[in-house]
C-alpha positions in Angstrom: 182.8 124.5 71.5 181.3 122.2 74.2 182.0 124.8 76.8 180.5 127.6 74.7 177.4 125.5 74.0 176.9 124.7 77.7 177.2 128.4 78.6 174.7 129.4 76.0 172.1 126.6 76.3 170.8 126.1 79.9 169.5 122.7 79.1 173.0 121.3 78.4 174.6 119.9 81.6 178.4 120.4 82.2 179.3 116.9 83.4 182.8 117.9 84.7 181.4 120.8 86.8 178.6 118.5 88.1 181.1 115.9 89.3 183.3 118.5 90.8 180.5 120.1 92.8 179.2 116.7 94.1 182.6 115.3 95.1 182.5 115.1 98.9 186.2 116.1 99.6 186.1 119.1 97.2 182.7 120.5 98.4 182.9 122.0 101.8 179.1 122.6 102.0 178.1 118.9 101.4 181.0 117.3 103.1 179.3 117.4 106.6 176.4 115.3 105.2 178.8 112.7 104.0 181.2 112.7 107.0 179.0 113.8 110.0 175.8 112.1 111.1 175.0 115.0 113.4 173.9 117.1 110.5 171.3 114.6 109.6 169.9 114.7 113.1 170.0 118.5 112.9 167.9 118.4 109.7 165.4 116.1 111.3 165.0 118.5 114.2 164.5 121.4 111.8 161.7 119.5 110.1 160.1 118.6 113.4 160.2 122.3 114.4 158.5 123.3 111.2 155.7 120.8 111.8 155.3 122.0 115.4 155.1 125.6 114.1 152.1 124.5 111.9 150.4 123.0 114.9 151.0 126.2 116.9 149.3 128.2 114.1 146.2 125.9 114.3 145.9 126.6 118.0 144.9 124.1 120.8 142.6 121.2 119.9 138.9 121.5 120.9 137.9 120.0 124.2 136.7 116.4 124.3 133.0 115.8 125.0 132.3 115.0 128.7 132.0 111.5 129.8 128.3 110.5 130.2 127.3 110.5 133.8 125.2 107.8 135.5 121.4 108.2 135.4 120.0 110.1 138.3 118.4 108.1 141.1 115.9 110.8 141.9 112.4 109.1 141.4 110.9 112.5 140.5 113.0 112.9 137.3 112.3 111.2 134.0 115.8 109.8 133.8 115.4 107.6 136.9 114.6 104.5 134.9 116.6 102.2 137.1 115.4 103.5 140.4 112.9 101.8 142.6 109.2 102.4 142.0 106.6 102.5 144.7 103.2 100.9 144.3 101.5 104.3 144.2 103.8 105.3 141.3 102.9 102.2 139.4 99.2 102.6 140.0 99.4 106.3 138.9 101.4 105.8 135.7 100.6 102.4 134.5 97.3 101.1 135.9 95.1 103.7 134.3 95.3 103.2 130.5 92.9 104.7 128.0 90.1 102.4 126.9 89.0 102.0 123.3 85.3 101.7 124.0 84.7 105.2 125.3 84.3 107.7 122.4 81.7 109.8 120.6 81.2 110.7 117.0 79.4 113.7 115.5 78.6 113.5 111.8 78.8 117.0 110.2 76.0 117.5 107.6 75.9 120.2 104.8 73.2 122.7 105.2 71.6 121.6 101.9 71.2 118.1 103.4 69.9 119.2 106.8 66.4 118.4 105.8 67.3 114.7 105.6 68.9 114.7 109.1 67.3 117.3 111.5 69.8 118.9 113.9 67.7 118.8 117.0 67.6 115.2 118.3 65.9 112.5 116.2 67.9 111.0 113.4 71.0 113.1 114.0 71.5 111.7 117.5 70.6 108.2 116.3 73.2 108.3 113.6 75.9 109.6 116.0 75.1 106.8 118.5 75.0 104.1 115.9 78.7 104.5 115.0 80.1 101.3 116.5 83.7 101.8 115.3 85.8 104.8 114.4 89.5 105.4 113.7 91.6 108.2 115.2 93.4 109.7 112.2 97.1 110.0 111.7 99.5 112.1 109.6 103.2 112.1 108.7 105.8 114.6 107.7 107.2 114.7 104.2 111.0 115.2 104.3 113.7 116.1 101.9 117.0 114.3 102.2 120.3 116.2 102.3 123.5 114.1 102.0 127.0 115.1 103.2 126.4 118.7 104.3 128.4 117.3 107.2 130.8 114.5 106.6 129.1 111.1 106.7 125.8 112.6 107.8 122.4 112.2 106.1 119.9 114.9 107.2 116.1 114.9 106.6 114.3 118.3 106.7 110.5 118.4 107.0 108.7 120.6 104.5 105.1 119.4 104.5 102.6 117.6 106.7 100.6 114.9 104.9 97.3 113.8 106.3 95.6 110.5 105.8 93.3 110.6 102.8 90.3 109.2 104.6 88.9 108.1 107.9 86.6 105.0 108.3 83.4 104.7 110.3 81.3 101.6 111.0 77.6 102.1 111.7 75.0 99.7 113.0 72.1 99.7 110.5 68.7 100.1 112.3 65.7 98.0 111.0 63.4 101.0 111.1 64.6 102.9 108.1 68.2 101.8 107.4 69.3 105.2 108.4 73.1 105.1 107.7 72.7 103.5 104.3 70.0 105.8 103.1 71.6 109.0 104.5 75.1 108.4 103.0 73.6 107.2 99.7 71.5 110.4 99.5 74.7 112.4 100.3 76.6 110.8 97.4 73.6 111.3 95.1 73.6 114.9 96.0 77.3 115.3 95.2 76.8 113.8 91.8 73.7 116.0 91.2 71.5 113.0 90.5 67.7 113.1 90.1 67.7 116.8 89.2 66.6 118.7 86.0 69.2 118.1 83.3 70.5 121.4 82.0 71.6 119.8 78.7 68.2 118.6 77.7 66.7 120.3 74.6 63.3 120.1 72.9 61.2 122.7 74.6 60.1 124.0 78.0 58.4 120.8 78.9 61.6 118.7 78.7 63.4 121.2 80.9 61.3 120.2 83.8 61.9 116.5 83.3 64.3 114.6 85.6 67.6 113.0 84.4 67.3 109.6 86.1 70.2 107.1 86.4 67.8 104.6 84.7 67.7 106.7 81.5 69.5 105.4 78.5 71.3 108.7 77.8 71.9 109.5 81.5 74.3 112.4 82.2 75.1 114.5 85.2 77.2 117.4 86.3 78.9 117.3 89.7 78.3 120.0 92.2 81.0 122.5 93.3 82.2 121.5 96.8 82.4 124.9 98.4 79.4 126.6 97.0 77.7 128.7 99.7 74.3 127.4 98.9 74.7 124.0 97.3 78.2 122.8 98.4 78.5 119.2 99.6 81.4 119.5 102.0 80.6 119.7 105.7 82.1 121.1 108.9 81.5 119.6 112.3 82.7 116.0 111.8 84.4 115.2 115.1 85.7 112.2 117.0 85.9 112.6 120.7 87.9 110.2 122.9 87.1 110.3 126.5 87.2 108.2 129.7 84.8 107.2 132.4 85.7 110.1 134.7 82.8 112.6 134.2 82.3 115.4 136.7 78.8 116.1 138.2 78.2 118.8 135.6 78.5 116.3 132.7 81.8 117.5 131.4 84.7 115.3 130.5 87.9 117.0 131.5 90.3 114.5 130.0 88.8 114.2 126.5 90.6 114.4 123.1 88.7 115.8 120.2 89.7 115.5 116.5 87.8 117.9 114.2 87.8 117.4 110.4 87.8 120.2 107.9 85.5 119.9 104.8 84.5 116.3 105.0 82.2 114.3 102.8 81.8 110.5 102.1 83.7 109.0 99.2 82.9 105.3 99.8 80.2 103.1 101.2 81.5 99.5 101.4 79.5 96.6 100.2 77.5 94.7 102.9 77.0 91.0 102.4 73.8 89.3 103.4 73.1 85.6 103.5 70.8 82.8 104.8 73.4 81.8 107.4 73.3 82.5 111.0 71.9 86.1 111.5 74.3 88.8 112.4 74.3 92.6 112.8 74.2 94.5 109.5 77.0 97.1 109.5 77.6 99.9 107.1 81.3 101.0 106.6 81.7 104.6 105.4 84.9 106.3 104.3 85.0 110.0 104.8 87.6 112.2 103.1 88.7 115.6 104.4 91.3 118.3 104.0 93.0 118.1 107.4 92.1 117.6 111.0 92.7 119.7 114.1 93.3 118.4 117.6 91.7 120.5 120.3 94.6 121.0 122.7 94.6 121.9 126.4 96.7 124.7 127.8 99.4 122.2 128.7 100.1 121.4 125.0 99.1 124.7 123.4 101.3 127.7 122.8 98.6 130.3 123.6 94.9 130.1 124.0 93.6 126.5 124.1 91.7 125.4 121.0 88.1 124.6 121.2 86.1 122.6 118.6 83.6 124.5 116.6 81.0 121.7 116.8 79.0 120.6 119.9 81.2 120.0 122.9 79.2 117.0 124.0 77.2 115.7 121.0 75.6 112.7 122.8 74.5 114.6 125.9 71.1 116.4 126.2 72.1 118.3 129.3 72.7 122.1 128.9 76.3 123.4 129.1 77.3 124.6 132.6 77.2 128.4 133.1 80.5 130.2 133.1 81.9 131.7 136.3 81.3 135.4 136.8 84.0 137.9 137.5 82.9 138.3 141.1 83.2 134.6 141.7 86.7 134.5 140.3 87.8 137.4 142.6 86.2 135.8 145.6 88.2 132.5 145.2 91.8 133.6 145.7 93.1 130.0 145.4 92.4 129.8 141.7 95.3 130.0 139.4 95.5 130.8 135.7 95.3 127.2 134.6 92.2 126.7 136.8 90.5 129.7 135.3 91.2 128.5 131.8 89.8 125.1 132.7 86.5 126.6 133.7 86.1 128.3 130.4 87.3 125.7 128.0 85.8 122.3 128.1 87.0 119.7 125.7 84.2 117.2 125.9 
């Protein structure tokens, strides 16, 4: 019965048959493993051959990166940081830094406010020259973080350029008419539509001509639209120009750096303390906001045509711009190259 049960049910083990098959003397297939150590070594070799076959399928390993070489000793290359420097090289590269006291500011004015600040000379030039301190703007790149696209590596991909929300200017206040204070206060009042006829007043035609003064008990206002063609309060032409003392005989500044701000207007006029202490200069600090700024590039740092600021090239100079070279003059001078011709047409003052 036990034999019949074992033959019918595969889960039942025949103990006698199992012992007979595993007995070393009676099993010719397994006896070498019990009596001869050479077969064990043979099995190890077979396993090693299988592993080697797997490596052969993978192919040869990639080449190792090259060993870094020593920095070049050529003084004309940027990598020669350890080479000797001549005095002329030091003077050329280090002893001519840019100075912070050479700059010019042009305040862009909306057309609706031009009556307060005439464009030709006068108060416009006075306001530009009274800017005693300015800040070159900055920006940063907003990035998104990607983890483990590559093992153990954190990547950051840029997706947006974020500009500073404001730029600060400091003006000397003149004793004649307190020009910076009055002008920027008038600009802010214009933005808020103060001292104008209130469209919400009712009570007859006479009241429609009355002014809604901030002194009124029920004072109200409606802010102007920023980009209205006739009454918008944003301005173009706000520029900061950084230059050096090297000015050519024609009055141009060849090595200037110009920042132009798009759609600017004042958002803050800081408080100005006064006291009976020792007298000092009264300064007005104004914060201007803008959408973005554009740096006027030269042909060295520009992909195509060099950018030129839309505002005046030299706001603090009364000299007329130099005439452009004619086509006949350019043909006569065969030593001029492409960069020289571009430099004669585009002046970043």
